C-alpha positions in Angstrom: 11.1 -1.0 209.5 9.6 2.0 206.5 12.6 4.8 208.0 15.4 2.0 207.3 13.9 0.7 204.0 13.6 4.4 202.7 17.4 5.2 203.3 18.0 1.8 201.7 16.3 3.0 198.5 18.0 6.7 198.3 21.6 4.8 198.9 20.5 2.4 195.8 19.6 5.1 193.8 22.6 7.2 194.5 24.7 4.4 194.0 22.8 3.4 190.5 23.1 7.1 189.5 27.3 7.1 190.4 28.0 3.7 189.5 26.0 2.4 186.5 23.8 5.7 184.9 26.6 8.6 185.0 28.9 7.9 182.0 26.0 5.9 180.1 22.9 8.2 180.2 23.3 11.5 182.0 19.5 12.1 181.9 19.2 9.0 184.5 22.1 9.8 185.8 20.5 13.1 187.1 16.8 11.6 187.8 17.9 8.8 190.3 20.7 11.2 191.8 17.8 13.5 192.2 15.4 10.7 193.8 17.9 9.7 196.1 17.9 13.3 197.7 13.6 13.4 198.0 12.1 11.6 201.0 8.3 11.6 199.9 10.1 9.9 196.4 12.1 7.2 198.3 9.4 6.5 201.0 6.6 5.5 197.6 9.2 3.4 196.8 10.0 2.0 199.9 6.5 0.5 200.3 7.0 -1.4 196.9 8.0 -5.0 197.5 11.6 -5.1 198.4 14.1 -6.5 195.5 13.6 -5.9 192.1 10.1 -4.1 192.2 12.1 -1.4 193.8 14.7 -1.2 191.3 15.7 2.2 189.2 15.3 0.8 185.7 11.9 -0.3 186.4 10.7 2.9 187.8 12.3 4.6 185.1 10.8 2.2 182.2 7.4 2.7 183.8 7.3 6.4 183.4 8.5 6.3 179.8 6.0 3.5 178.9 3.0 5.5 180.5 4.2 8.8 178.6 5.7 10.7 181.3 8.0 13.6 181.0 11.7 12.1 182.0 14.4 14.6 180.6 14.1 17.2 183.2 14.1 16.7 187.3 11.1 19.0 188.2 8.4 17.7 185.3 9.5 13.9 186.1 8.7 14.4 189.6 5.5 16.0 189.3 3.9 13.7 186.7 5.5 10.9 188.6 3.6 11.7 191.7 0.7 12.7 190.6 0.4 9.5 188.5 2.0 7.3 191.0 -0.8 4.6 191.2 -0.6 3.9 187.3 3.3 3.9 187.8 3.1 1.5 190.8 0.8 -0.6 188.9 3.2 -1.4 185.9 6.1 -1.7 188.5 4.0 -4.4 190.0 3.1 -6.1 186.5 6.1 -5.9 184.6 9.9 -7.0 185.1 13.0 -5.5 183.8 14.2 -7.1 180.4 17.8 -7.5 179.3 17.6 -7.4 175.5 21.2 -6.3 174.3 21.9 -7.8 171.0 24.8 -5.7 170.1 26.6 -8.6 172.5 26.0 -10.7 169.5 29.0 -8.8 168.2 31.2 -10.1 170.9 30.0 -13.9 170.0 30.1 -13.8 166.8 33.8 -14.7 166.4 33.1 -17.8 168.6 29.9 -18.8 167.2 31.4 -18.6 163.4 34.3 -20.6 164.3 32.4 -23.5 165.7 31.2 -26.8 163.5 28.0 -25.6 161.6 25.1 -25.7 161.5 24.1 -24.5 165.5 21.8 -25.1 167.9 21.4 -22.0 170.1 19.7 -22.2 173.3 19.4 -19.2 175.9 18.4 -18.8 179.3 16.9 -16.0 180.2 15.9 -14.7 176.9 13.2 -12.5 177.5 11.9 -11.0 173.6 14.8 -13.6 172.4 16.8 -11.0 170.4 19.8 -12.3 171.3 18.9 -15.8 169.5 19.2 -14.3 166.3 22.8 -13.4 165.7 22.1 -14.2 161.9 19.8 -11.5 161.6 22.1 -8.9 162.5 25.0 -6.8 160.2 28.6 -6.5 162.1 31.3 -4.0 161.1 34.1 -4.7 163.2 37.1 -1.6 163.8 37.0 -0.6 159.9 36.2 -3.5 158.4 33.9 -4.3 155.7 30.0 -5.1 157.0 29.2 -8.5 157.5 25.4 -9.6 156.7 22.9 -7.6 154.7 20.6 -6.6 158.0 18.4 -3.2 158.4 20.7 -3.2 161.9 24.2 -2.9 162.3 26.7 -3.5 165.1 30.0 -1.7 165.3 32.8 -3.4 167.2 36.0 -2.4 168.1 38.8 -5.5 168.8 41.9 -5.2 170.7 44.8 -8.1 169.7 44.7 -10.4 167.5 40.8 -11.1 167.8 39.5 -14.2 165.3 37.2 -11.9 163.2 34.6 -14.0 161.5 34.2 -14.0 157.8 30.6 -15.5 157.3 27.8 -15.4 159.8 27.0 -18.7 161.5 24.3 -21.3 160.3 21.7 -21.3 163.1 19.6 -24.6 162.3 17.7 -24.1 165.6 16.8 -22.2 168.1 15.3 -21.6 171.7 14.7 -19.5 174.5 14.1 -20.2 178.2 12.4 -17.1 180.3 10.3 -16.7 183.3 8.6 -13.7 181.9 9.2 -14.2 178.2 8.0 -11.5 175.9 6.9 -11.6 172.5 8.5 -9.1 169.8 5.0 -8.8 167.5 3.0 -7.7 170.6 2.7 -4.0 170.2 2.6 -3.9 174.0 6.1 -5.6 174.7 7.3 -4.0 172.1 6.4 -0.9 173.7 7.9 -1.8 177.1 11.1 -3.5 175.5 11.7 0.3 174.1 10.9 1.7 177.1 13.8 0.2 178.6 16.7 1.6 176.2 18.3 4.1 178.3 18.9 7.9 177.1 22.0 8.3 175.6 21.9 5.0 174.3 21.2 5.5 170.9 23.0 2.5 169.3 20.7 -0.4 171.2 18.4 -1.0 167.9 14.5 -1.0 168.0 12.8 -4.4 167.7 13.3 -4.8 163.7 13.3 -8.9 163.7 
């Protein structure tokens, strides 16, 4: 029923605020907490197809993709409700895409220790930004920078981590995704940038 679904949306956005966004992005924590307390807003989200199309990430990215305000609740609410048809269209057409190139910093020690050269294949690759560990630079703890690239990932280690001394030699790479994005397409890049949470400034822009 719509009433139950509306409550489910409220619970989902409250949980997102408290468990996912609070320690990472205060802006998103505030917006999603306010949405969870707004029956009219929740009813609009509840009318979307259940599951992934009701995701907080998707809604917030759609507003940013369309150029809407997102730093304060009142302007965000007014703009989003006024432009709901456009926001809804983006949410129905797009999907959240996980592009976390910083993960390469945790994978690099293993990749560098394997017999070279390597062949990489990633399932759920989106724009394939994690398929290029050899195209980023890395700094582990306070050590020297490994690699020469416009994007440098800083990584703190614990224990006796086997730190790499050279970048892996990638001879072949491929990605598989149900909704692949093209990092050379301006519209896809804009969508990827819209998915970067406010406060997560360490996530790189697309520079491949």
